[in-house]
MIGURO-643081 format. One record per residue (C-alpha): residue number from 1; residue in one letter; chain; x, y, z. Coordinates in steps of 0.05 Angstrom, whole numbers, m for minus. Last residue first. Layout:
+------+------+-------+--------+--------+--------+
: resi : resn : chain :   east :  north :     up :
+------+------+-------+--------+--------+--------+
:  NUM :    a :     A :      X :      Y :      Z :
...
+------+------+-------+--------+--------+--------+
END
This chain:
+------+------+-------+--------+--------+--------+
: resi : resn : chain :   east :  north :     up :
+------+------+-------+--------+--------+--------+
:  391 :    k :     A :    m75 :    673 :  m1196 :
:  390 :    a :     A :    m77 :    732 :  m1148 :
:  389 :    q :     A :    m42 :    712 :  m1082 :
:  388 :    s :     A :    m92 :    712 :  m1022 :
:  387 :    q :     A :   m120 :    761 :   m976 :
:  386 :    g :     A :   m129 :    752 :   m900 :
:  385 :    g :     A :    m83 :    812 :   m886 :
:  384 :    p :     A :    m27 :    770 :   m856 :
:  383 :    a :     A :    m24 :    696 :   m872 :
:  382 :    g :     A :    m35 :    654 :   m810 :
:  381 :    q :     A :    m76 :    602 :   m846 :
:  380 :    p :     A :    m73 :    606 :   m922 :
:  379 :    a :     A :   m117 :    662 :   m953 :
:  378 :    a :     A :   m182 :    634 :   m990 :
:  377 :    a :     A :   m177 :    643 :  m1064 :
:  376 :    p :     A :   m188 :    709 :  m1103 :
:  375 :    k :     A :   m225 :    703 :  m1167 :
:  374 :    a :     A :   m180 :    722 :  m1227 :
:  373 :    n :     A :   m203 :    776 :  m1274 :
:  372 :    p :     A :   m157 :    831 :  m1246 :
:  371 :    n :     A :    m94 :    784 :  m1253 :
:  370 :    w :     A :    m39 :    810 :  m1212 :
:  369 :    p :     A :     30 :    786 :  m1225 :
:  368 :    a :     A :     61 :    747 :  m1166 :
:  367 :    p :     A :     96 :    767 :  m1103 :
:  366 :    k :     A :    109 :    726 :  m1042 :
:  365 :    v :     A :    119 :    779 :   m988 :
:  364 :    p :     A :    172 :    794 :   m935 :
:  363 :    m :     A :    155 :    849 :   m889 :
:  362 :    g :     A :    200 :    913 :   m889 :
:  361 :    p :     A :    146 :    963 :   m888 :
:  360 :    r :     A :     80 :    934 :   m862 :
:  359 :    l :     A :     27 :    895 :   m895 :
:  358 :    m :     A :    m43 :    887 :   m867 :
:  357 :    m :     A :    m85 :    910 :   m929 :
:  356 :    g :     A :    m31 :    892 :   m984 :
:  355 :    g :     A :    m59 :    827 :  m1009 :
:  354 :    e :     A :    m77 :    855 :  m1079 :
:  353 :    v :     A :    m50 :    915 :  m1117 :
:  352 :    i :     A :     22 :    916 :  m1096 :
:  351 :    v :     A :     61 :    963 :  m1143 :
:  350 :    k :     A :    123 :    931 :  m1177 :
:  349 :    d :     A :    169 :    987 :  m1201 :
:  348 :    g :     A :    195 :    979 :  m1273 :
:  347 :    p :     A :    184 :   1050 :  m1295 :
:  346 :    k :     A :    195 :   1097 :  m1237 :
:  345 :    l :     A :    150 :   1117 :  m1178 :
:  344 :    g :     A :    144 :   1175 :  m1129 :
:  343 :    g :     A :    126 :   1228 :  m1180 :
:  342 :    t :     A :     80 :   1246 :  m1238 :
:  341 :    v :     A :     30 :   1188 :  m1229 :
:  340 :    i :     A :    m30 :   1185 :  m1274 :
:  339 :    w :     A :    m83 :   1149 :  m1227 :
:  338 :    n :     A :   m120 :   1090 :  m1255 :
:  337 :    d :     A :   m192 :   1065 :  m1262 :
:  336 :    g :     A :   m207 :   1109 :  m1324 :
:  335 :    s :     A :   m151 :   1160 :  m1328 :
:  334 :    t :     A :   m144 :   1199 :  m1264 :
:  333 :    r :     A :   m109 :   1267 :  m1249 :
:  332 :    s :     A :    m42 :   1297 :  m1231 :
:  331 :    t :     A :    m12 :   1249 :  m1177 :
:  330 :    e :     A :     48 :   1255 :  m1135 :
:  329 :    l :     A :     60 :   1189 :  m1098 :
:  328 :    t :     A :     90 :   1172 :  m1031 :
:  327 :    r :     A :    123 :   1101 :  m1033 :
:  326 :    p :     A :    124 :   1047 :   m980 :
:  325 :    e :     A :    170 :    988 :   m987 :
:  324 :    v :     A :    152 :    914 :   m974 :
:  323 :    k :     A :    205 :    860 :   m981 :
:  322 :    n :     A :    216 :    814 :  m1040 :
:  321 :    g :     A :    292 :    815 :  m1027 :
:  320 :    a :     A :    294 :    886 :  m1058 :
:  319 :    g :     A :    226 :    921 :  m1061 :
:  318 :    v :     A :    158 :    901 :  m1078 :
:  317 :    v :     A :    118 :    967 :  m1075 :
:  316 :    m :     A :     66 :    991 :  m1025 :
:  315 :    v :     A :     27 :   1054 :  m1049 :
:  314 :    t :     A :     15 :   1125 :  m1019 :
:  313 :    a :     A :    m27 :   1186 :  m1037 :
:  312 :    k :     A :    m20 :   1244 :   m987 :
:  311 :    g :     A :    m77 :   1259 :   m938 :
:  310 :    k :     A :    m33 :   1276 :   m881 :
:  309 :    e :     A :    m53 :   1215 :   m841 :
:  308 :    d :     A :    m36 :   1173 :   m903 :
:  307 :    r :     A :    m80 :   1159 :   m963 :
:  306 :    s :     A :    m86 :   1094 :  m1002 :
:  305 :    v :     A :    m71 :   1076 :  m1074 :
:  304 :    a :     A :    m72 :   1004 :  m1100 :
:  303 :    r :     A :   m147 :   1006 :  m1116 :
:  302 :    q :     A :   m135 :   1070 :  m1161 :
:  301 :    p :     A :    m93 :   1027 :  m1209 :
:  300 :    v :     A :    m27 :   1062 :  m1222 :
:  299 :    l :     A :    m10 :   1089 :  m1289 :
:  298 :    l :     A :     55 :   1122 :  m1311 :
:  297 :    a :     A :     51 :   1166 :  m1371 :
:  296 :    s :     A :    100 :   1180 :  m1429 :
:  295 :    q :     A :     60 :   1201 :  m1489 :
:  294 :    q :     A :      5 :   1244 :  m1456 :
:  293 :    t :     A :    m47 :   1252 :  m1509 :
:  292 :    g :     A :    m97 :   1311 :  m1514 :
:  291 :    q :     A :   m159 :   1340 :  m1487 :
:  290 :    g :     A :   m211 :   1283 :  m1499 :
:  289 :    l :     A :   m280 :   1301 :  m1481 :
:  288 :    r :     A :   m330 :   1269 :  m1438 :
:  287 :    a :     A :   m389 :   1313 :  m1434 :
:  286 :    r :     A :   m442 :   1313 :  m1379 :
:  285 :    v :     A :   m512 :   1336 :  m1395 :
:  284 :    f :     A :   m568 :   1384 :  m1370 :
:  283 :    m :     A :   m621 :   1400 :  m1421 :
:  282 :    g :     A :   m634 :   1472 :  m1441 :
:  281 :    p :     A :   m646 :   1462 :  m1512 :
:  280 :    l :     A :   m675 :   1394 :  m1529 :
:  279 :    l :     A :   m633 :   1330 :  m1545 :
:  278 :    l :     A :   m673 :   1270 :  m1571 :
:  277 :    g :     A :   m694 :   1306 :  m1637 :
:  276 :    n :     A :   m682 :   1243 :  m1676 :
:  275 :    p :     A :   m628 :   1269 :  m1722 :
:  274 :    n :     A :   m588 :   1304 :  m1668 :
:  273 :    p :     A :   m518 :   1310 :  m1691 :
:  272 :    f :     A :   m472 :   1343 :  m1639 :
:  271 :    i :     A :   m433 :   1406 :  m1635 :
:  270 :    a :     A :   m385 :   1425 :  m1578 :
:  269 :    r :     A :   m373 :   1493 :  m1546 :
:  268 :    i :     A :   m325 :   1504 :  m1490 :
:  267 :    t :     A :   m343 :   1556 :  m1439 :
:  266 :    q :     A :   m291 :   1578 :  m1390 :
:  265 :    s :     A :   m297 :   1577 :  m1314 :
:  264 :    g :     A :   m275 :   1624 :  m1259 :
:  263 :    t :     A :   m344 :   1624 :  m1233 :
:  262 :    t :     A :   m360 :   1696 :  m1221 :
:  261 :    p :     A :   m303 :   1725 :  m1266 :
:  260 :    d :     A :   m327 :   1682 :  m1325 :
:  259 :    v :     A :   m265 :   1674 :  m1369 :
:  258 :    t :     A :   m261 :   1704 :  m1440 :
:  257 :    v :     A :   m240 :   1677 :  m1508 :
:  256 :    d :     A :   m292 :   1622 :  m1508 :
:  255 :    a :     A :   m266 :   1554 :  m1530 :
:  254 :    f :     A :   m285 :   1531 :  m1598 :
:  253 :    r :     A :   m318 :   1477 :  m1640 :
:  252 :    l :     A :   m305 :   1411 :  m1608 :
:  251 :    t :     A :   m335 :   1351 :  m1644 :
:  250 :    g :     A :   m394 :   1306 :  m1624 :
:  249 :    e :     A :   m406 :   1232 :  m1619 :
:  248 :    p :     A :   m472 :   1198 :  m1636 :
:  247 :    g :     A :   m502 :   1151 :  m1586 :
:  246 :    y :     A :   m518 :   1189 :  m1523 :
:  245 :    a :     A :   m496 :   1148 :  m1462 :
:  244 :    t :     A :   m546 :   1134 :  m1406 :
:  243 :    g :     A :   m537 :   1170 :  m1339 :
:  242 :    d :     A :   m610 :   1195 :  m1333 :
:  241 :    e :     A :   m589 :   1266 :  m1351 :
:  240 :    l :     A :   m553 :   1245 :  m1411 :
:  239 :    l :     A :   m481 :   1229 :  m1417 :
:  238 :    l :     A :   m443 :   1255 :  m1480 :
:  237 :    k :     A :   m383 :   1236 :  m1518 :
:  236 :    v :     A :   m335 :   1288 :  m1549 :
:  235 :    r :     A :   m285 :   1277 :  m1602 :
:  234 :    a :     A :   m222 :   1320 :  m1618 :
:  233 :    n :     A :   m206 :   1332 :  m1688 :
:  232 :    g :     A :   m142 :   1373 :  m1679 :
:  231 :    d :     A :   m110 :   1323 :  m1629 :
:  230 :    r :     A :    m65 :   1357 :  m1580 :
:  229 :    s :     A :      0 :   1327 :  m1557 :
:  228 :    v :     A :     17 :   1332 :  m1484 :
:  227 :    q :     A :     84 :   1336 :  m1449 :
:  226 :    g :     A :    112 :   1380 :  m1507 :
:  225 :    a :     A :    120 :   1441 :  m1459 :
:  224 :    l :     A :     70 :   1481 :  m1500 :
:  223 :    i :     A :     21 :   1425 :  m1493 :
:  222 :    q :     A :     32 :   1417 :  m1415 :
:  221 :    q :     A :     26 :   1494 :  m1409 :
:  220 :    r :     A :    m42 :   1491 :  m1447 :
:  219 :    l :     A :    m67 :   1435 :  m1403 :
:  218 :    k :     A :    m51 :   1476 :  m1338 :
:  217 :    l :     A :    m85 :   1537 :  m1367 :
:  216 :    l :     A :   m149 :   1495 :  m1385 :
:  215 :    d :     A :   m148 :   1469 :  m1314 :
:  214 :    a :     A :   m141 :   1535 :  m1283 :
:  213 :    s :     A :   m197 :   1562 :  m1331 :
:  212 :    s :     A :   m245 :   1511 :  m1299 :
:  211 :    q :     A :   m288 :   1477 :  m1351 :
:  210 :    q :     A :   m361 :   1494 :  m1370 :
:  209 :    i :     A :   m389 :   1458 :  m1430 :
:  208 :    d :     A :   m438 :   1487 :  m1480 :
:  207 :    v :     A :   m472 :   1434 :  m1520 :
:  206 :    y :     A :   m495 :   1456 :  m1589 :
:  205 :    i :     A :   m546 :   1420 :  m1633 :
:  204 :    p :     A :   m547 :   1393 :  m1704 :
:  203 :    d :     A :   m604 :   1385 :  m1716 :
:  202 :    l :     A :   m643 :   1428 :  m1665 :
:  201 :    r :     A :   m659 :   1491 :  m1707 :
:  200 :    q :     A :   m704 :   1532 :  m1661 :
:  199 :    i :     A :   m765 :   1575 :  m1686 :
:  198 :    t :     A :   m798 :   1623 :  m1635 :
:  197 :    a :     A :   m868 :   1651 :  m1638 :
:  196 :    l :     A :   m905 :   1720 :  m1644 :
:  195 :    a :     A :   m847 :   1751 :  m1615 :
:  194 :    d :     A :   m861 :   1805 :  m1558 :
:  193 :    a :     A :   m829 :   1874 :  m1562 :
:  192 :    q :     A :   m874 :   1905 :  m1613 :
:  191 :    a :     A :   m848 :   1954 :  m1663 :
:  190 :    a :     A :   m879 :   1926 :  m1726 :
:  189 :    t :     A :   m946 :   1920 :  m1693 :
:  188 :    v :     A :   m996 :   1864 :  m1677 :
:  187 :    l :     A :  m1068 :   1868 :  m1665 :
:  186 :    a :     A :  m1099 :   1803 :  m1646 :
:  185 :    g :     A :  m1157 :   1772 :  m1685 :
:  184 :    t :     A :  m1126 :   1702 :  m1691 :
:  183 :    t :     A :  m1080 :   1686 :  m1636 :
:  182 :    y :     A :  m1015 :   1712 :  m1607 :
:  181 :    i :     A :   m960 :   1676 :  m1566 :
:  180 :    s :     A :   m959 :   1619 :  m1613 :
:  179 :    r :     A :   m925 :   1557 :  m1583 :
:  178 :    g :     A :   m858 :   1532 :  m1609 :
:  177 :    i :     A :   m832 :   1520 :  m1679 :
:  176 :    r :     A :   m783 :   1468 :  m1695 :
:  175 :    g :     A :   m728 :   1485 :  m1748 :
:  174 :    s :     A :   m720 :   1518 :  m1816 :
:  173 :    i :     A :   m706 :   1593 :  m1815 :
:  172 :    p :     A :   m740 :   1660 :  m1828 :
:  171 :    a :     A :   m808 :   1628 :  m1826 :
:  170 :    r :     A :   m858 :   1671 :  m1865 :
:  169 :    i :     A :   m904 :   1725 :  m1846 :
:  168 :    t :     A :   m956 :   1740 :  m1897 :
:  167 :    t :     A :   m975 :   1813 :  m1888 :
:  166 :    r :     A :   m901 :   1825 :  m1905 :
:  165 :    g :     A :   m916 :   1819 :  m1980 :
:  164 :    l :     A :   m963 :   1879 :  m1976 :
:  163 :    d :     A :   m906 :   1917 :  m1941 :
:  162 :    i :     A :   m859 :   1899 :  m1998 :
:  161 :    q :     A :   m911 :   1917 :  m2052 :
:  160 :    a :     A :   m917 :   1986 :  m2017 :
:  159 :    t :     A :   m842 :   1997 :  m2017 :
:  158 :    r :     A :   m835 :   1976 :  m2090 :
:  157 :    l :     A :   m890 :   2027 :  m2107 :
:  156 :    l :     A :   m856 :   2080 :  m2068 :
:  155 :    a :     A :   m791 :   2064 :  m2105 :
:  154 :    q :     A :   m826 :   2069 :  m2173 :
:  153 :    q :     A :   m857 :   2135 :  m2152 :
:  152 :    a :     A :   m790 :   2161 :  m2135 :
:  151 :    a :     A :   m760 :   2140 :  m2201 :
:  150 :    v :     A :   m818 :   2169 :  m2240 :
:  149 :    d :     A :   m811 :   2235 :  m2202 :
:  148 :    a :     A :   m737 :   2238 :  m2220 :
:  147 :    r :     A :   m755 :   2231 :  m2293 :
:  146 :    a :     A :   m807 :   2289 :  m2286 :
:  145 :    q :     A :   m753 :   2330 :  m2250 :
:  144 :    a :     A :   m706 :   2322 :  m2308 :
:  143 :    a :     A :   m759 :   2343 :  m2356 :
:  142 :    s :     A :   m774 :   2406 :  m2316 :
:  141 :    t :     A :   m703 :   2424 :  m2312 :
:  140 :    q :     A :   m697 :   2420 :  m2387 :
:  139 :    a :     A :   m759 :   2461 :  m2395 :
:  138 :    n :     A :   m729 :   2515 :  m2348 :
:  137 :    e :     A :   m664 :   2513 :  m2389 :
:  136 :    y :     A :   m702 :   2527 :  m2452 :
:  135 :    d :     A :   m740 :   2585 :  m2422 :
:  134 :    q :     A :   m677 :   2617 :  m2397 :
:  133 :    r :     A :   m646 :   2615 :  m2465 :
:  132 :    a :     A :   m702 :   2662 :  m2488 :
:  131 :    i :     A :   m744 :   2639 :  m2545 :
:  130 :    a :     A :   m740 :   2646 :  m2623 :
:  129 :    n :     A :   m661 :   2650 :  m2620 :
:  128 :    i :     A :   m654 :   2604 :  m2678 :
:  127 :    k :     A :   m622 :   2550 :  m2638 :
:  126 :    v :     A :   m667 :   2567 :  m2578 :
:  125 :    l :     A :   m726 :   2544 :  m2621 :
:  124 :    e :     A :   m700 :   2473 :  m2634 :
:  123 :    g :     A :   m684 :   2460 :  m2561 :
:  122 :    y :     A :   m750 :   2489 :  m2541 :
:  121 :    r :     A :   m785 :   2434 :  m2581 :
:  120 :    r :     A :   m744 :   2381 :  m2549 :
:  119 :    a :     A :   m754 :   2406 :  m2477 :
:  118 :    l :     A :   m829 :   2412 :  m2490 :
:  117 :    a :     A :   m831 :   2337 :  m2515 :
:  116 :    a :     A :   m791 :   2315 :  m2451 :
:  115 :    s :     A :   m840 :   2354 :  m2406 :
:  114 :    s :     A :   m901 :   2320 :  m2437 :
:  113 :    a :     A :   m873 :   2250 :  m2435 :
:  112 :    i :     A :   m848 :   2258 :  m2361 :
:  111 :    a :     A :   m915 :   2280 :  m2339 :
:  110 :    a :     A :   m950 :   2216 :  m2364 :
:  109 :    r :     A :   m896 :   2173 :  m2329 :
:  108 :    a :     A :   m908 :   2212 :  m2263 :
:  107 :    r :     A :   m985 :   2202 :  m2270 :
:  106 :    a :     A :   m973 :   2125 :  m2279 :
:  105 :    l :     A :   m929 :   2123 :  m2220 :
:  104 :    a :     A :   m978 :   2161 :  m2176 :
:  103 :    a :     A :  m1032 :   2109 :  m2200 :
:  102 :    q :     A :   m987 :   2051 :  m2182 :
:  101 :    a :     A :   m971 :   2080 :  m2114 :
:  100 :    n :     A :  m1045 :   2086 :  m2098 :
:   99 :    a :     A :  m1059 :   2016 :  m2119 :
:   98 :    v :     A :  m1002 :   1989 :  m2074 :
:   97 :    q :     A :  m1028 :   2031 :  m2015 :
:   96 :    a :     A :  m1096 :   1999 :  m2025 :
:   95 :    q :     A :  m1070 :   1931 :  m2022 :
:   94 :    y :     A :  m1033 :   1951 :  m1961 :
:   93 :    p :     A :  m1094 :   1972 :  m1926 :
:   92 :    t :     A :  m1130 :   1905 :  m1946 :
:   91 :    p :     A :  m1074 :   1857 :  m1925 :
:   90 :    d :     A :  m1104 :   1835 :  m1859 :
:   89 :    i :     A :  m1043 :   1795 :  m1828 :
:   88 :    r :     A :  m1033 :   1723 :  m1847 :
:   87 :    y :     A :   m986 :   1681 :  m1803 :
:   86 :    l :     A :   m938 :   1623 :  m1813 :
:   85 :    p :     A :   m923 :   1619 :  m1890 :
:   84 :    q :     A :   m863 :   1573 :  m1901 :
:   83 :    g :     A :   m801 :   1613 :  m1924 :
:   82 :    k :     A :   m752 :   1569 :  m1885 :
:   81 :    r :     A :   m783 :   1503 :  m1868 :
:   80 :    v :     A :   m827 :   1488 :  m1809 :
:   79 :    v :     A :   m823 :   1426 :  m1759 :
:   78 :    d :     A :   m886 :   1425 :  m1720 :
:   77 :    g :     A :   m891 :   1442 :  m1645 :
:   76 :    e :     A :   m954 :   1489 :  m1655 :
:   75 :    q :     A :   m988 :   1473 :  m1717 :
:   74 :    f :     A :   m982 :   1523 :  m1775 :
:   73 :    l :     A :  m1021 :   1574 :  m1815 :
:   72 :    r :     A :  m1047 :   1624 :  m1762 :
:   71 :    a :     A :  m1101 :   1668 :  m1794 :
:   70 :    q :     A :  m1128 :   1739 :  m1797 :
:   69 :    v :     A :  m1078 :   1772 :  m1749 :
:   68 :    i :     A :  m1098 :   1845 :  m1750 :
:   67 :    g :     A :  m1049 :   1900 :  m1773 :
:   66 :    n :     A :   m982 :   1934 :  m1768 :
:   65 :    v :     A :   m924 :   1913 :  m1808 :
:   64 :    q :     A :   m858 :   1877 :  m1796 :
:   63 :    p :     A :   m887 :   1823 :  m1752 :
:   62 :    r :     A :   m838 :   1780 :  m1711 :
:   61 :    v :     A :   m819 :   1706 :  m1714 :
:   60 :    d :     A :   m761 :   1701 :  m1663 :
:   59 :    s :     A :   m702 :   1660 :  m1693 :
:   58 :    t :     A :   m656 :   1611 :  m1659 :
:   57 :    e :     A :   m603 :   1568 :  m1692 :
:   56 :    y :     A :   m559 :   1511 :  m1668 :
:   55 :    a :     A :   m604 :   1508 :  m1606 :
:   54 :    s :     A :   m572 :   1500 :  m1538 :
:   53 :    t :     A :   m554 :   1440 :  m1495 :
:   52 :    r :     A :   m523 :   1446 :  m1425 :
:   51 :    g :     A :   m458 :   1425 :  m1396 :
:   50 :    p :     A :   m420 :   1391 :  m1339 :
:   49 :    l :     A :   m350 :   1364 :  m1349 :
:   48 :    e :     A :   m322 :   1293 :  m1354 :
:   47 :    s :     A :   m248 :   1302 :  m1372 :
:   46 :    t :     A :   m204 :   1259 :  m1417 :
:   45 :    l :     A :   m130 :   1253 :  m1426 :
:   44 :    t :     A :   m111 :   1199 :  m1473 :
:   43 :    v :     A :    m54 :   1159 :  m1446 :
:   42 :    a :     A :     10 :   1134 :  m1479 :
:   41 :    q :     A :     50 :   1087 :  m1439 :
:   40 :    e :     A :    110 :   1086 :  m1388 :
:   39 :    r :     A :    110 :   1021 :  m1347 :
:   38 :    v :     A :     94 :   1005 :  m1274 :
:   37 :    t :     A :     94 :    931 :  m1260 :
:   36 :    v :     A :     32 :    908 :  m1228 :
:   35 :    y :     A :     27 :    867 :  m1164 :
:   34 :    g :     A :    m10 :    810 :  m1130 :
:   33 :    v :     A :     10 :    793 :  m1059 :
:   32 :    p :     A :     24 :    727 :  m1022 :
:   31 :    a :     A :     44 :    737 :   m950 :
:   30 :    p :     A :    112 :    705 :   m934 :
:   29 :    g :     A :    110 :    642 :   m891 :
:   28 :    p :     A :     75 :    631 :   m827 :
:   27 :    s :     A :    117 :    596 :   m768 :
:   26 :    p :     A :     94 :    525 :   m755 :
:   25 :    q :     A :     61 :    517 :   m690 :
:   24 :    q :     A :    100 :    478 :   m632 :
:   23 :    p :     A :     57 :    436 :   m585 :
:   22 :    a :     A :     47 :    462 :   m513 :
:   21 :    k :     A :     83 :    426 :   m456 :
:   20 :    g :     A :     42 :    437 :   m395 :
:   19 :    c :     A :     m1 :    373 :   m407 :
:   18 :    a :     A :     61 :    328 :   m405 :
:   17 :    a :     A :     86 :    357 :   m341 :
:   16 :    l :     A :     17 :    350 :   m309 :
:   15 :    l :     A :     15 :    277 :   m329 :
:   14 :    l :     A :     84 :    266 :   m301 :
:   13 :    f :     A :     68 :    297 :   m235 :
:   12 :    a :     A :      4 :    254 :   m228 :
:   11 :    m :     A :     43 :    191 :   m242 :
:   10 :    a :     A :     92 :    210 :   m187 :
:    9 :    p :     A :     38 :    227 :   m139 :
:    8 :    i :     A :      5 :    160 :   m152 :
:    7 :    a :     A :     69 :    118 :   m147 :
:    6 :    n :     A :     83 :    137 :    m70 :
:    5 :    r :     A :     11 :    115 :    m49 :
:    4 :    l :     A :     21 :     51 :    m87 :
:    3 :    i :     A :     87 :     35 :    m55 :
:    2 :    s :     A :     58 :     49 :     15 :
:    1 :    m :     A :      2 :     m1 :      0 :
+------+------+-------+--------+--------+--------+
END
């Protein structure tokens, strides 16, 4: 019994010692990361800017004579052609003016025949001193005045005919006509402030784009320095109010020569085909326009860039010995899903895109080229960041 009592404590000690010895865990290996190699490449610089549509041509339909509107000859909202009759004003007073001018012209022509015959007779008589020289000169003057009266009456007749023609108000341009402000029976005058209706030509149509003058200045400086080449036939794409893309592309026409002092922006005008009339004047749109090509640009995916406590853009790169190195970037603008980097990287650097969430400077990694189309696999146990290597 004494031997058994001595053996029990010894066995308990051995069991406790065995339980106290923890098994050794395998040390984790380098974290797998996906990277992209930075290379110089040509990039088309684009900007997405707000804009509004405006009609290619706009014309107010106004009366040029006074009178009562007898008829409206169009349907509101229709497409009208240049020269198409739109309104008819009571022509009766102007028909009377034409008749009066025709009678005055006939009277002046009759007078010119009489004065011309008298001047010829006096010309023969003055040669033989049968009349005074003064009488002959008076006859010549009367004949010249008669001819001038005929010319004046012809001009008055032409004026009366023009006014009569203006009693039919015609479309000055082709386009879509809006609502009629005046109805049949209304009195209109040639000097009135209100237009009868407005015609707008909508195919093609203008888009006025607002861009910061500072951005335009920077772009011009880059072009002058040879960093950016300018395409003479820049194309413009349009996004509608609902976010959908407008099919036909437009072209840039010009940039305004002045800057709005209140907004600091400059107006750029583009022109778009509008055969179906989808675009209407005053619509808000967003324009994507190419501003030039940067021949040697470094692109870094936006998902690889983070911000430090000072707000500066930073990335992690695969350095010597496959160890993590932080870099602070200088960026100018975006191009699609990438940042255009102007400082902090050089061609050939390997920027970590995937698996860099929990990385710290100096940590060893297992780099592999990043495949944006690959599905991430489960991270190996103990790997930092919980992200797997891109396959």
